[in-house]
C-alpha positions in Angstrom: 166.7 85.3 76.3 165.6 85.5 80.0 163.2 88.5 80.8 164.7 91.0 83.2 163.1 91.1 86.6 164.6 94.4 87.9 164.8 97.9 86.5 167.5 100.1 88.0 166.7 103.8 87.7 169.4 106.5 88.3 168.2 110.1 88.1 171.0 112.7 87.8 171.5 116.5 87.6 174.9 118.1 87.0 177.0 115.5 88.8 178.7 113.8 85.9 181.9 112.6 87.7 179.9 110.9 90.5 177.4 109.5 88.0 180.2 107.9 85.9 181.6 106.3 89.0 178.2 104.9 89.8 177.6 103.6 86.3 181.0 101.9 86.3 180.3 100.3 89.7 177.2 98.5 88.3 179.5 96.3 86.2 180.5 94.6 89.5 177.0 93.6 90.4 176.1 90.0 90.1 173.5 89.3 87.4 173.7 92.9 86.1 172.9 91.5 82.6 169.5 90.4 84.0 168.6 94.0 84.8 167.2 96.9 82.8 169.4 100.0 83.6 168.0 103.5 82.9 169.8 106.8 83.4 167.4 109.8 83.5 169.3 113.1 83.0 167.2 115.9 84.5 168.4 118.6 82.1 172.1 118.6 83.1 174.4 121.3 81.7 177.7 119.7 82.6 178.2 117.4 79.6 176.5 114.4 81.2 175.0 113.1 78.0 178.3 113.1 76.1 180.2 111.4 78.9 177.5 108.7 79.4 177.4 108.0 75.6 181.2 107.7 75.5 181.0 105.1 78.3 178.1 103.0 77.0 180.2 100.9 74.6 182.7 99.9 77.3 180.0 98.5 79.7 179.3 94.8 80.2 175.5 95.6 80.4 172.9 97.5 78.4 172.2 101.1 79.5 169.5 103.4 78.3 169.9 107.2 78.5 166.9 109.5 78.7 166.8 113.3 79.0 164.0 114.7 81.0 163.7 118.4 80.4 161.1 119.2 83.0 163.1 120.2 86.1 162.5 118.1 89.2 163.5 114.8 90.7 159.9 113.6 90.7 159.6 114.3 87.0 162.8 112.3 86.4 161.6 109.4 88.6 158.2 109.2 86.9 159.9 109.2 83.5 162.0 106.2 84.6 158.8 104.4 85.8 157.1 105.0 82.5 160.1 103.3 80.7 160.5 100.5 83.2 159.6 97.1 81.7 160.4 94.8 84.7 158.4 93.5 87.7 160.5 95.4 90.2 162.1 98.9 90.0 165.0 100.1 92.2 166.1 103.7 92.6 169.7 104.4 93.1 171.3 107.8 93.6 173.9 109.0 91.1 176.4 109.1 94.0 175.7 105.7 95.4 177.7 102.5 95.0 175.7 99.3 95.5 177.0 96.1 97.1 177.8 93.3 94.6 174.7 91.3 95.8 172.4 94.3 95.6 170.3 92.9 92.6 170.1 89.4 94.0 169.0 90.8 97.4 166.3 92.9 96.0 164.8 90.2 93.8 165.0 87.6 96.6 163.3 89.9 99.1 160.2 90.4 96.8 160.1 86.7 95.8 160.3 85.4 99.3 157.7 87.7 100.7 154.8 88.3 98.4 153.2 90.8 100.8 156.0 93.3 100.2 155.3 96.2 97.9 158.5 98.2 98.7 161.8 97.8 100.4 164.8 99.9 101.5 168.2 99.1 102.9 171.4 100.1 104.6 173.1 103.3 103.4 176.7 103.7 104.5 178.3 107.1 104.2 181.5 107.8 102.3 182.7 111.1 103.6 184.8 113.2 101.3 186.5 114.6 104.4 186.5 113.6 108.0 183.2 113.2 109.7 182.6 116.3 111.9 182.4 115.8 115.6 179.0 117.7 115.6 177.4 115.1 113.3 175.4 113.3 116.0 172.9 110.5 115.6 169.9 112.9 115.3 171.5 114.5 112.2 172.3 111.3 110.4 169.1 111.0 108.4 169.8 114.4 106.9 172.9 112.9 105.4 171.0 109.8 104.2 172.8 107.6 106.8 170.6 104.5 107.5 171.5 101.5 109.5 168.6 99.7 111.3 170.7 96.6 112.2 171.2 93.2 110.7 167.6 91.9 110.7 164.7 92.4 108.3 162.2 94.6 110.1 159.4 97.2 109.7 160.5 100.8 109.6 160.0 102.8 112.8 157.1 105.3 112.8 157.6 108.2 110.5 160.7 106.6 108.8 160.6 105.2 105.3 163.0 103.8 102.7 165.4 106.5 101.4 165.6 107.4 97.7 169.3 106.6 97.5 168.4 102.9 98.0 164.8 101.8 97.6 162.9 99.4 95.4 159.2 98.7 94.6 157.0 96.3 92.8 156.4 98.2 89.6 152.6 97.6 90.1 152.7 100.3 92.9 152.9 102.8 90.1 149.8 101.6 88.3 148.0 103.8 90.9 150.6 106.3 92.1 153.5 108.3 90.9 155.9 110.7 92.7 154.2 114.1 93.3 155.8 116.7 90.9 155.3 119.6 93.3 157.6 117.9 95.8 161.3 116.7 95.6 164.5 118.4 94.4 164.3 120.9 91.6 167.8 121.7 90.5 169.8 122.7 93.6 166.8 123.4 95.9 166.5 121.3 99.0 162.8 120.6 98.8 162.0 117.0 99.6 159.0 115.0 100.7 158.1 113.1 97.5 159.2 109.8 99.1 157.3 110.5 102.3 154.2 111.3 100.3 154.4 108.1 98.3 155.0 105.9 101.4 152.0 107.6 103.1 149.9 106.4 100.2 151.4 102.9 100.4 150.5 102.9 104.1 146.9 104.0 103.3 146.6 101.1 100.9 147.7 98.7 103.7 150.6 97.6 101.5 153.7 96.2 103.3 157.2 97.6 103.1 160.3 96.9 105.2 164.0 97.3 105.8 166.3 94.7 104.2 169.7 94.7 105.8 171.5 93.0 103.0 170.4 95.7 100.5 173.5 97.9 101.0 174.9 100.9 99.2 177.7 103.3 99.9 176.7 106.9 99.6 179.0 109.8 98.9 178.8 112.8 101.2 180.7 115.8 99.7 182.7 118.2 101.8 180.3 121.0 100.9 177.5 119.4 102.9 179.7 118.8 106.0 179.0 122.3 107.3 176.7 123.6 109.9 175.3 126.1 107.3 174.3 123.3 105.0 172.5 121.1 107.6 170.7 124.1 109.0 169.4 124.9 105.5 168.5 121.3 105.0 166.3 121.4 108.1 164.8 124.7 107.0 163.6 123.2 103.8 162.3 120.2 105.6 159.9 122.7 107.3 159.1 124.2 103.9 158.4 120.7 102.6 156.0 119.9 105.4 154.0 123.0 104.6 153.9 122.1 100.8 152.6 118.7 101.8 149.5 120.3 103.5 146.7 120.0 101.0 143.7 120.8 103.2 142.6 122.7 106.2 143.0 119.7 108.5 146.6 119.2 107.5 147.4 122.9 108.0 145.9 122.9 111.5 147.8 119.7 112.4 151.1 121.2 111.1 150.5 124.4 113.1 150.0 122.5 116.3 153.0 120.2 115.7 155.3 123.1 114.9 154.1 125.2 117.8 154.8 122.4 120.2 158.2 121.8 118.6 158.9 125.6 118.9 158.2 125.6 122.6 160.2 122.4 123.1 163.3 123.5 121.4 163.3 126.9 123.2 162.8 125.3 126.6 165.6 122.7 125.9 168.1 125.2 124.4 169.6 126.5 127.7 170.1 122.9 129.0 172.2 121.6 126.1 176.0 121.4 126.3 177.4 119.3 123.5 178.1 121.0 120.1 176.2 118.4 118.2 173.1 118.5 120.4 173.1 122.3 120.4 173.2 122.2 116.5 170.5 119.6 116.4 168.2 121.7 118.5 168.9 124.8 116.3 168.2 122.6 113.2 164.8 121.7 114.7 164.1 125.4 115.3 165.0 126.1 111.7 162.5 123.5 110.5 159.8 125.4 112.4 161.0 128.6 110.7 160.8 127.0 107.3 157.2 125.8 107.8 156.0 129.1 109.3 157.8 131.3 106.6 156.2 129.1 103.9 152.8 129.5 105.5 153.1 133.3 105.2 153.3 133.0 101.4 150.1 132.6 99.4 
């Protein structure tokens, strides 16, 4: 029997219907039998375990179910890493559907370029309802919409692969893991664990890039297609930035950055006309609020 090259890790919390759709979609992937597939249930209460176990016998590939009781996406991802037995590990969201060539594309990317330690790809939105007119380009990353074109390339500054569709050489995790104080915990919108990890990868001088053929379709529920949700999302981006400050230098840098942003958004506000641009500016203001409000807490 041929040794699997790719571990596919799917972490989930209380989204059993979407998870089942994603699990079933893996049956359509080419060479799925050459992959190790792990589901990490992060303490769900919606019957996830029972539904997954009912499905396992009908799949055309082997699936391993793990329950991680410590609440937090980083805990779940680190558990998947500990169980991974392959040279590469790919993370897929529980509401994402990969292209049929996804496995082949990931393996080929690493095998053709031995300098790569991590990769990310295109993430196409699947909106539950019509895309709002106010969802402008500057808000797309908050909805995990990623399209950097049709060519392999380095990510722009301050942009990294997104957790819905990213892969690594498993050897990266011989030295690092996802930081447990960052990332989603239940329904909170704390993030930053991916940014933290890729900052470490950068410090090591390890290469990572965008692979256009690494494509997934990502579900965007109607509950998120509201101004209230995206404003909250930006607020917690600010909170996350404060949580990522681990020393005095980081705190001073964040204060300067947020102060400049605060001045910028307030100067710009009266000049804006379009609904989307006005909302984007208010979202940026909310990010500053999040960072400053978190800074007030000890």
